[in-house]
N, C-alpha and C positions, 0 to 999 in steps of 0.2 A: 720550326714554326712556318706555317703556310701564310703567304701574303696574298690577300684578295685584290683582284682587279675591280676597281669601282667606277672607272671611266675608260672608254675605248671609242674614240670619235675621230673620224677622218678630217684632216686639214686640207688635203688635196688628194690626188690619185695615188700618192705613195707615202705620205707622211701622216702620222696619227698622234693624237693626244692620248696618252695612256697614264692613268692615275692608279697607284698601287698602295695599299695600306702597309705602312712601315712606321709605326709609332715612334720607335726609338730613333730612327734616322730623321724623321720629320721634326722631332723636337730639337735636334742638334745641328742640322745642316746649315751652312752659311754660304753666301754668294761666292761662286768660284769653285766650290767643291762638287764632287760627283758621287755616284753610287755604282756598285757592281751587283749584277743580278745573275742568278742561276735558275733556270726554269725547272730543273730536276737535278737529282744527285749526280747524274752522269753528264749533265749539260756543261757547255762552256761558260766561262765567266765573262760577261760582257759589261763594259763600262758605259754609263749613260749620264749625260748632263741632266741637271734638274732645273726646271723652270721656276717652280714655286711649291708651296705646300698648301694643302686644303685639309685642315683638321689634322688627322693622324695619317694622311696620305701624302705621298710625293707625286708631283705632276711632271711628266716628261714629254718631250716631242721625239718621236721615233720614226725612222724611215725603214721601210721594207727593203733590206739590202741582202742579207745573207739568211741562212737557214734559221738561226735563232731569232732574229727579228721577225721573220715571217711567222714562226711558231708563236711568238709572244703576241703579235697583233691578231693572229687567228684565235687566240684565247678570248672568249667572250667575258663580258661583265659578270661577275660572280665566280669566275674561274680563279684559280690560284697558281702561284709560282712558288718554288721552294725557298729561295733565299734572296734577300735584299741586304747587301752589306754596305756599311758606310756610317758617317760620311768619310769619303776618301779624299786625299790630296790636301793642299793648303788653301785656306780661304783667302780671298783677295783682301788687301788692306784698303778699307774704305775710308777715305778722307777727302777733305775739300781741296780741289785742285784749281777750280775755276770753270772753264769750258771743257767739257769732256765729250769725246766722240766714242760711241760704241758701234762697231761695224761688223756685220756677219753675213755670210753667204751660204751657210749650211744649216741643216736641221738641228744639230747639237748647239750651234751658235745661237740660233733663234730661241733655243731653250734657255741657256744660261744668261743670255743678254737681258732677259726680263728682270731677273732678281738683281743683277748687277746694276742695271739702269735705275731700278727702284731705290736701291740702297744709296747709290751715288747722288741721286736727286734729293733724297731725304737728308743727305750730309751737306746740302747747300750748293751743289754744283749745278751749272746749266748743262743739261744732258741732251746731246744730239744723237739720235739713234738712226742708223742706216741698216735696212734689211734688204738683201739682194736675193733675187730669184731668177730662174731661167726665163720664164714667160708667164703669161696670165694664168695658164693652167696650174702653175706651181704656187702662185701667190696665195697666202693664207687668207681666210675670211677676216673681216675687220676686228672681230672680238679676239682673234688669236694673235694679232700683231702687238707691238709694244707701245702703241700710241698713248696709252693712259699712264705710262711710267716715265715719260720723258718730256722735255720742253719743246723739242723739235723732232719731227719724225719724217724720214724719207724712205719710200719704197723705190727700188730700182729693179729693172729687168734687162736682161741682155739684149732683147729685141725691141725694147721700148714699148711693149704692148700695155704695160701698166706702169705708172709713175715715170721716173726719169730713166733714160736709156744708159746702159753701161754697168759699171761696177763701182763699188765704194772707193777703190783706189783712184779712179778718175775724179770723183767728186772731191775727195780729200786733197788731191794734188791741185785741183782748180782753186779750192778755198785758200790753200796755203800760198799759191801764186798771187792770189788777189789780196793777200795780207790779212785774211781772217784769223782772229785769235783762237788758237786751239792749245790747251795746256796739257792734255793727256789723252791718249788713245788706248782703247781696249778693242781687240779684234779677234775674229776666229773664222775658220773655214778652210778653203783650199790653200794648201801649203805654198804653192807657187805664187799665189796672190799675196799671202802674208810676207813672203820674201820681198816682193815688189813694194809692199807698203813700208817695210823696214828701210828700204833704200830711200824712199821718198821722205820719210819722217826723220831719218838720220841727218839729212841735209839741213833740216830746220831745227835740229836738236830738240825734238818733241818726244818726251817719254812715251814709249809704245810697248804695251804688254800684250802678248798673244797666247791663245790656247794652242799648246803643242800637241795636236791630235796625233797620237801614236798608237801602234798596236800594243795591246796588253794581253798577257796570258793568265797570270795569277793576280795581278793588280795589288800586290802586297809587298813589292820590293824584292822578291826572291829570285825572279827569273831574269831580270834585266832587259826584257824585250822592249820595254818602252823607253830605253835610255835615249837621252839627247845630250848634246854638248853645248854648254853655256860658257862662253869665254874660254873654251878649251877644256873645261872641267866637266866630267860626266855627271849628269843628274838623272834621276828617275822620275818620269812624268807622274807615276802613280803616287809617289810619296812627296817629292819636292815640287811638283806642279799641281795642276796642269798648265798654269800660266807662267811665262818667263819673259824676260826682257828681250824684245825682238832684235835689238841692236847687238845682242851678244850671242844669239842662237846660230848654230850651224844648220842652216836650212837644207843644204845639199845632202847631208847625211840623212836627214829626216825624210826627204823626198825619195832618196834611193832605196830606203828600207820599207817604205810604206806598203808596198804591194807584195811583200815577202810571201804571204800565204794566199794570194789571189787565186791560184789554180785549185788549191784544196778547198777554198771557200766556194768556188763555183761548182765543184763536184758535189759537195755536201748539199748545196741548195737544189741542184738538179735532182738528186736522189729524194730529197724531201718533197719537192713538187710532184715528182712521179708517184711517190707513195700516196700523196694527197689525192691525186687524180684516180688512184686505184688501178 
C-alpha cells in the first residue's frame, strides 16, 4: 500500500512538517509512540516521532540529516512512499501529576512534545513547555510551536536571539533552586543534555522520563541495535521505549554507540546529493 504525502512545509532552513496518509496508524497511535517508514522496498527503515494526526494522516517534524530524510523531504505533495509501520513502542502513561515540565531541544522532541503536552493538560496537569533552538534562524514559526497545548510556554535559544538565552537544563535548575514546584518532567533531545538533566532532577527526587533516541535498524526487536540499559537490565527502545526513567538509564553507553554508522551515513548522503546534482 502506497502512502500519500499530503503536506510538506518548511519550518526553518532544515526542518519540515510532513504529513502522510496512514489511516490504520492514525487511528491507533497514542502519545509517546512512533512510526517506522520505508520510502521504497529497498530503502532503510527510519523511525519518526509523530506530532499529531489530521484525519487519516500522521503529522511529523523531520530534519534533513541523511540520505533518506533528504529523499523524503524532496518528495512533493501528492507523491508517495512505500510503507508506514506502527504504532511502535510503548505509549506514555498519561495521568495527573500536578505541574509537569516538557522540555525538548531536537526536531523529534518538538514533534512528540505536542501530543504529550496536549494529553497531559487534558488530564488536568499544569503543563510547562520549553522548546530550545540554536538561534533565531532555527526557531519555528508561531503556529508550529506548542503554545496552544500548554499553560506556560518558553522558547530558548543558545545565543539569546529569541526568547530566553541558554538551554532548558539551565532554566529547570534555576526553578528548582528557587523552590518552584515541579512534579514530573518529560524531556528529549541531545543525550548529553539529558544526562545532565537526570543529575539535576535526581537531587530533587523529581520523576524524569526521557526519550532514549537510539539507532534503529529493523525497529521490531530483532536486531538489538537500539538496546539501552535501565538499572543494569537491557531494554529495546523500539519495543520497551522509547521513553525510560532517566534516573536509571546508562547514558554513557547510549552516547558511545550513537555515532556507530556516521561514516556510512555521510557517504550515502554525499552519493545521493551528487546524483541529484547530476
